[in-house]
C-alpha positions, 0 to 999 in steps of 0.5 A: 499499500506504499504506492497509494500513499506515495504517488512518487514511488509509483511514478518512479516505478513506471518511469523506470519500466519505460526506459528499460523496455526498448533495451530488454526488447532489443536484447530478446531479439539478439539472443533469438536471431544471431543471423540478422542480415541487413540490406541497404537500398539507396533508391534516390539518388542513384549512384553517379547521378546528376540531379537536375533540380538542385532545389529538390533533391529527394533522398529515399532509402530503405533498410531491410532486415531478415529479423529486425533493424536496430540503429541506422545512421544517415549522412549527406555531405559534399565531397571532401568535407566530412565535417559539413553534414547537410543531413545527419539522421539517426533512426532507431526502429525494430521493424523489418523494413525501414523507409526514410524519405526527405527532400532537400534544397542543395541549390546553394552549392555550385553546379557540378558539386559532388555529394556523398550519401552514406548509410550505416545499419547495425545488425545487432543491438550492440552494433558489433556488426554493421552493414554500409552502403553509399552513393556519390551524386552531383547537382 
């Protein structure tokens, strides 16, 4: 009956359960599925593509897992400048298929500028094994 007398204890207990639920779920997947395979499909823009409209560059990526996805990191930067991250997205999803789409305006860069779109996905919760894919495109 301590919970009824002190609502803060109940609130603390519920908060603790909320923060550990994702971690517990991920570890259950790791023990059950040691052979998770990840396929990264960068659908747009295509590798070596020259995008016609720099003001409307569509990024479209799909990450498929045989069991579950974990952490995915997406980075877009100009060629030769790893520090200038135009797009830096971190996804945490437990679905078998994760889709990411975003439109970007790259018209502030001169025509002919090359860009690198890089995707890295963890095969397990601890990210001990990773899959990587990238494309280079220009405007």
